C-alpha positions as a Markdown table, in Angstrom:
| # | Residue | x | y | z |
|---|---|---|---|---|
| 1 | Met | 0.0 | 0.0 | 0.0 |
| 2 | Pro | 2.0 | 3.0 | -1.3 |
| 3 | Leu | -0.2 | 5.6 | 0.5 |
| 4 | Val | 0.3 | 3.9 | 3.8 |
| 5 | Lys | 4.1 | 3.9 | 3.4 |
| 6 | Tyr | 4.0 | 7.5 | 2.2 |
| 7 | Ala | 1.9 | 8.6 | 5.2 |
| 8 | Lys | 4.2 | 6.6 | 7.6 |
| 9 | Gln | 7.3 | 8.3 | 6.3 |
| 10 | Ser | 5.7 | 11.8 | 6.2 |
| 11 | Met | 4.5 | 11.6 | 9.8 |
| 12 | Gly | 7.8 | 10.1 | 11.1 |
| 13 | Leu | 6.2 | 6.9 | 12.3 |
| 14 | His | 8.6 | 4.0 | 13.1 |
| 15 | Val | 11.4 | 5.6 | 11.2 |
| 16 | Gly | 13.8 | 3.1 | 9.6 |
| 17 | Thr | 11.3 | 0.2 | 10.0 |
| 18 | Leu | 9.8 | -1.4 | 6.9 |
| 19 | Leu | 6.1 | -2.1 | 6.4 |
| 20 | Leu | 5.7 | -5.7 | 5.5 |
| 21 | His | 2.9 | -7.8 | 4.0 |
| 22 | Gln | 2.1 | -11.5 | 3.9 |
| 23 | Phe | -0.6 | -13.0 | 1.8 |
| 24 | Asp | -2.3 | -16.4 | 1.5 |
| 25 | Asn | -1.2 | -17.3 | -2.0 |
| 26 | Val | -3.4 | -19.9 | -3.6 |
| 27 | Glu | -1.2 | -20.4 | -6.6 |
| 28 | Asp | 2.0 | -21.4 | -4.8 |
| 29 | Gly | 0.4 | -22.5 | -1.5 |
| 30 | Thr | 2.4 | -20.1 | 0.7 |
| 31 | Lys | 0.7 | -18.8 | 3.8 |
| 32 | Pro | 1.4 | -16.0 | 6.3 |
| 33 | Ile | 3.6 | -17.1 | 9.2 |
| 34 | Val | 3.2 | -15.2 | 12.5 |
| 35 | Ala | 5.2 | -16.0 | 15.6 |
| 36 | Gly | 3.0 | -17.6 | 18.3 |
| 37 | Val | 0.2 | -18.5 | 15.8 |
| 38 | His | -0.3 | -22.1 | 14.9 |
| 39 | Asn | 0.7 | -22.8 | 11.3 |
| 40 | Lys | -2.7 | -24.3 | 10.5 |
| 41 | Thr | -4.6 | -21.1 | 11.6 |
| 42 | Met | -6.4 | -19.5 | 8.7 |
| 43 | Ile | -4.9 | -16.1 | 7.9 |
| 44 | Gly | -5.6 | -14.3 | 4.6 |
| 45 | His | -3.4 | -11.2 | 5.0 |
| 46 | Val | -1.0 | -9.8 | 7.6 |
| 47 | Ile | 0.4 | -6.3 | 7.7 |
| 48 | Glu | 3.3 | -6.0 | 10.1 |
| 49 | Leu | 6.3 | -3.9 | 11.0 |
| 50 | Gly | 9.8 | -5.2 | 10.0 |
| 51 | Asn | 11.2 | -4.7 | 13.5 |
| 52 | His | 12.7 | -7.5 | 15.5 |
| 53 | Gln | 9.4 | -8.1 | 17.3 |
| 54 | Arg | 7.6 | -8.2 | 13.9 |
| 55 | Asp | 4.6 | -6.3 | 15.5 |
| 56 | Val | 1.4 | -7.2 | 13.7 |
| 57 | Leu | -0.7 | -4.1 | 12.7 |
| 58 | Val | -3.6 | -5.5 | 10.8 |
| 59 | Val | -4.9 | -9.0 | 10.0 |
| 60 | Gly | -7.4 | -10.0 | 7.4 |
| 61 | Leu | -9.6 | -12.9 | 6.4 |
| 62 | Ser | -11.3 | -13.8 | 3.1 |
| 63 | Arg | -14.8 | -15.2 | 2.6 |
| 64 | Thr | -17.2 | -15.5 | -0.3 |
| 65 | Ser | -20.3 | -13.3 | -0.4 |
| 66 | Val | -22.4 | -16.4 | -1.1 |
| 67 | Lys | -21.7 | -17.7 | 2.4 |
| 68 | Trp | -21.2 | -14.5 | 4.4 |
| 69 | Gln | -22.0 | -10.7 | 4.1 |
| 70 | Gly | -21.0 | -8.2 | 6.8 |
| 71 | Ser | -23.7 | -5.7 | 5.7 |
| 72 | Ala | -26.3 | -8.4 | 6.3 |
| 73 | Leu | -24.9 | -9.2 | 9.7 |
| 74 | Leu | -25.0 | -5.6 | 10.8 |
| 75 | Lys | -28.7 | -5.3 | 9.9 |
| 76 | Asn | -29.3 | -7.9 | 12.6 |
| 77 | Pro | -26.4 | -7.6 | 15.0 |
| 78 | Ser | -28.3 | -9.3 | 17.9 |
| 79 | Thr | -28.7 | -12.6 | 16.0 |
| 80 | Thr | -28.2 | -15.7 | 18.1 |
| 81 | Glu | -27.3 | -17.8 | 15.0 |
| 82 | Gln | -23.7 | -19.0 | 15.0 |
| 83 | Glu | -23.0 | -19.0 | 11.3 |
| 84 | Pro | -23.4 | -15.2 | 10.5 |
| 85 | Thr | -21.0 | -14.3 | 13.4 |
| 86 | Leu | -18.5 | -17.1 | 12.8 |
| 87 | Pro | -16.1 | -15.1 | 10.6 |
| 88 | Val | -16.2 | -12.2 | 13.0 |
| 89 | Arg | -15.4 | -14.5 | 15.9 |
| 90 | Gln | -12.6 | -16.1 | 13.9 |
| 91 | Leu | -11.1 | -12.7 | 13.2 |
| 92 | Ala | -11.4 | -11.7 | 16.9 |
| 93 | Asn | -9.5 | -14.9 | 17.8 |
| 94 | Leu | -6.8 | -14.1 | 15.2 |
| 95 | Cys | -6.5 | -10.6 | 16.6 |
| 96 | Ala | -6.1 | -11.9 | 20.1 |
| 97 | Gln | -3.3 | -14.3 | 18.9 |
| 98 | Thr | -1.4 | -11.6 | 17.0 |
| 99 | Gly | -1.8 | -8.8 | 19.5 |
| 100 | Thr | -3.8 | -6.2 | 17.5 |
| 101 | Arg | -7.3 | -4.9 | 17.8 |
| 102 | Tyr | -7.6 | -4.1 | 14.1 |
| 103 | Gly | -8.7 | -6.5 | 11.3 |
| 104 | Tyr | -10.9 | -6.9 | 8.3 |
| 105 | Ile | -12.9 | -9.4 | 6.4 |
| 106 | Gln | -13.1 | -9.2 | 2.6 |
| 107 | Thr | -15.5 | -10.9 | 0.2 |
| 108 | Asp | -15.9 | -10.4 | -3.5 |
| 109 | Lys | -18.5 | -7.7 | -2.8 |
| 110 | Glu | -17.3 | -5.8 | 0.2 |
| 111 | Leu | -14.6 | -5.1 | 2.8 |
| 112 | Met | -15.6 | -4.9 | 6.5 |
| 113 | Val | -13.1 | -3.3 | 8.8 |
| 114 | Cys | -13.2 | -4.1 | 12.5 |
| 115 | Cys | -11.9 | -2.8 | 15.7 |
| 116 | Phe | -12.2 | -5.3 | 18.6 |
| 117 | Gly | -12.6 | -4.6 | 22.3 |
| 118 | Ala | -12.5 | -7.2 | 25.1 |
| 119 | Thr | -11.8 | -7.8 | 28.7 |
| 120 | Lys | -8.7 | -9.8 | 29.7 |
| 121 | Ser | -8.7 | -12.1 | 32.7 |
| 122 | Ala | -5.7 | -12.6 | 35.1 |
| 123 | Gln | -5.1 | -15.9 | 33.2 |
| 124 | Gly | -4.8 | -14.0 | 29.9 |
| 125 | Ile | -8.1 | -15.1 | 28.5 |
| 126 | Tyr | -10.3 | -12.6 | 26.6 |
| 127 | Gly | -14.0 | -12.3 | 27.1 |
| 128 | Asp | -17.0 | -10.0 | 26.7 |
| 129 | Trp | -16.0 | -9.3 | 23.1 |
| 130 | Lys | -17.3 | -6.3 | 21.2 |
| 131 | Val | -16.6 | -5.2 | 17.7 |
| 132 | Phe | -16.9 | -1.8 | 16.0 |
| 133 | Ala | -17.4 | -2.5 | 12.3 |
| 134 | Met | -18.1 | -0.9 | 9.0 |
| 135 | Pro | -18.7 | -2.7 | 5.7 |
| 136 | Thr | -17.9 | -0.9 | 2.5 |
| 137 | Pro | -18.7 | -2.2 | -1.0 |
| 138 | Trp | -15.8 | -2.6 | -3.4 |
| 139 | Asn | -15.2 | 0.3 | -5.9 |
| 140 | Met | -17.9 | 2.3 | -4.2 |
| 141 | Glu | -18.1 | 5.1 | -1.6 |
| 142 | Val | -20.6 | 5.0 | 1.3 |
| 143 | Pro | -21.7 | 7.9 | 3.5 |
| 144 | Leu | -19.8 | 8.4 | 6.8 |
| 145 | Pro | -21.7 | 9.2 | 10.0 |
| 146 | Arg | -21.6 | 13.0 | 10.7 |
| 147 | His | -20.1 | 12.4 | 14.1 |
| 148 | Thr | -16.8 | 11.3 | 12.7 |
| 149 | Gly | -15.9 | 14.8 | 11.9 |
| 150 | Ala | -14.3 | 13.8 | 8.6 |
| 151 | Arg | -14.1 | 16.5 | 6.0 |
| 152 | Ser | -15.3 | 14.1 | 3.3 |
| 153 | Ser | -18.6 | 12.4 | 3.9 |
| 154 | Leu | -17.6 | 9.3 | 1.9 |
| 155 | Met | -15.7 | 6.1 | 2.8 |
| 156 | Ser | -14.0 | 3.9 | 0.3 |
| 157 | Thr | -12.5 | 0.4 | 0.8 |
| 158 | Glu | -9.0 | 1.9 | 0.2 |
| 159 | Leu | -9.6 | 4.6 | 2.8 |
| 160 | Ala | -11.0 | 2.2 | 5.3 |
| 161 | Leu | -8.0 | -0.1 | 5.1 |
| 162 | Trp | -5.6 | 2.9 | 5.1 |
| 163 | Trp | -7.3 | 4.1 | 8.4 |
| 164 | Leu | -6.8 | 0.7 | 10.0 |
| 165 | Cys | -3.1 | 0.7 | 9.1 |
| 166 | Met | -2.6 | 4.3 | 10.4 |
| 167 | Leu | -4.5 | 3.7 | 13.6 |
| 168 | Ser | -2.5 | 0.5 | 14.3 |
| 169 | Met | 0.9 | 2.3 | 14.0 |
| 170 | Gly | 0.4 | 3.9 | 17.4 |
| 171 | Asp | 2.1 | 1.5 | 19.8 |
| 172 | Ala | -0.2 | 2.6 | 22.7 |
| 173 | Asp | -3.4 | 2.1 | 20.7 |
| 174 | Arg | -2.9 | -1.3 | 19.1 |
| 175 | Ser | -3.5 | -3.9 | 21.7 |
| 176 | Ile | -6.9 | -5.2 | 22.7 |
| 177 | Val | -8.5 | -3.3 | 25.5 |
| 178 | Glu | -12.0 | -3.0 | 26.9 |
| 179 | Ala | -14.4 | -1.4 | 24.4 |
| 180 | Lys | -15.0 | 1.6 | 26.8 |
| 181 | Asp | -11.3 | 2.3 | 26.7 |
| 182 | Ile | -11.0 | 2.5 | 22.9 |
| 183 | Val | -10.3 | 6.2 | 22.0 |
| 184 | Pro | -12.6 | 7.5 | 19.2 |
| 185 | Ile | -10.8 | 8.3 | 15.9 |
| 186 | Asp | -11.5 | 12.0 | 16.0 |
| 187 | Thr | -9.9 | 12.7 | 19.4 |
| 188 | Trp | -7.7 | 15.8 | 19.9 |
| 189 | Asp | -5.8 | 16.7 | 23.0 |
| 190 | Thr | -5.0 | 20.3 | 23.8 |
| 191 | Val | -1.3 | 20.5 | 24.6 |
| 192 | His | 1.0 | 23.3 | 25.8 |
| 193 | Leu | 4.3 | 23.3 | 24.1 |
| 194 | Val | 6.5 | 24.8 | 26.8 |
| 195 | Asp | 9.6 | 25.3 | 24.6 |
| 196 | Lys | 7.5 | 27.3 | 22.1 |
| 197 | Asn | 5.2 | 28.8 | 24.7 |
| 198 | Thr | 2.2 | 28.0 | 22.5 |
| 199 | Trp | -0.9 | 25.7 | 22.5 |
| 200 | Val | -1.8 | 23.1 | 19.9 |
| 201 | His | -4.4 | 20.5 | 19.2 |
| 202 | Arg | -2.7 | 17.1 | 18.9 |
| 203 | His | -4.4 | 14.2 | 17.3 |
| 204 | Arg | -4.4 | 11.3 | 19.7 |
| 205 | Tyr | -3.5 | 8.6 | 17.1 |
| 206 | Ser | -1.3 | 10.3 | 14.5 |
| 207 | Gly | 0.4 | 12.9 | 16.7 |
| 208 | Phe | -0.4 | 15.6 | 14.1 |
| 209 | Glu | -0.5 | 19.1 | 15.6 |
| 210 | Lys | -2.5 | 22.2 | 14.6 |
| 211 | Pro | -2.5 | 25.6 | 16.3 |
| 212 | Ala | -5.0 | 26.1 | 19.1 |
| 213 | Pro | -6.0 | 29.0 | 21.3 |
| 214 | Pro | -5.2 | 28.9 | 25.0 |
| 215 | Pro | -7.9 | 27.1 | 27.0 |
| 216 | Ala | -10.4 | 29.3 | 28.7 |
| 217 | Ala | -9.9 | 29.8 | 32.4 |
| 218 | Pro | -12.0 | 27.4 | 34.5 |
| 219 | Gln | -15.3 | 28.9 | 35.6 |
| 220 | Gln | -16.5 | 28.9 | 39.1 |
| 221 | Gly | -19.1 | 26.2 | 39.6 |
| 222 | Pro | -22.4 | 26.6 | 41.5 |
| 223 | Val | -22.0 | 27.1 | 45.2 |
| 224 | Asp | -24.0 | 25.1 | 47.7 |
| 225 | Pro | -25.0 | 27.8 | 50.3 |
| 226 | Phe | -25.2 | 25.2 | 53.0 |
| 227 | Leu | -22.0 | 23.2 | 52.6 |
| 228 | Gly | -19.9 | 25.9 | 51.1 |
| 229 | Val | -18.3 | 23.7 | 48.4 |
| 230 | Asn | -18.2 | 23.8 | 44.6 |
| 231 | Phe | -19.5 | 21.1 | 42.4 |
| 232 | Asp | -19.4 | 20.5 | 38.6 |
| 233 | Leu | -21.9 | 18.7 | 36.4 |
| 234 | Asp | -20.2 | 16.1 | 34.2 |
| 235 | Ala | -21.6 | 14.4 | 31.1 |
| 236 | Glu | -20.3 | 11.4 | 29.4 |
| 237 | Tyr | -21.1 | 10.3 | 25.8 |
| 238 | Trp | -19.8 | 7.9 | 23.2 |
| 239 | Leu | -19.7 | 8.5 | 19.5 |
| 240 | Gly | -22.3 | 6.2 | 17.9 |
| 241 | Thr | -21.1 | 3.2 | 16.0 |
| 242 | Asn | -22.2 | -0.2 | 14.9 |
| 243 | Thr | -21.5 | -2.7 | 17.7 |
| 244 | Ile | -21.9 | -6.5 | 18.0 |
| 245 | Asn | -21.7 | -8.2 | 21.3 |
| 246 | Asn | -19.9 | -11.5 | 21.1 |
């Protein structure tokens, strides 16, 4: 993926480390080999860093649209049938083995990108799986939810896979964590650059910075006349997305 390599170099991510690919090649019978993963495990595609750990960024599986369609699954995410969710569960297991939360399932009709969340027990066993997923037809563009904040309102298969690769390059945001701890894509932190005495908005995943005004001084909260203490009203929300409980 030339665009991924270009973006990696432009943003100074993992400087001096190659971006590697392994494919399941039907013609010569070669299959992706990942350390710690059984050689009989079905893997369609592996995108990894060429460092000494060979950190896996994204893993992919292939299916035929005759047997499985991600778009059909998301129309009924609460299904109790095993067959529609089997490829997703297989991808979740593969992500757990390779140490990444990012993966995809491709068919001849669409590409469904996934980001997995799960809890990990003291014994190292994952449970309470959730997946944030978006299927995109090949050679087509689909509308993006407005809450993503993207300048363009369309998502293509190429852009979806590019996003997975870029998100996975952040070492702190690659491993599987609980769904509630997954940081939304469009998250910016307001940071004070002491050496430059200026403020910037820094993108949580890419590290990209853009100028920002100084934050407003904190306002005094309502005062309880009886207790003489201040209190703040906090609100929590999560950007909407397609979720499947496994």
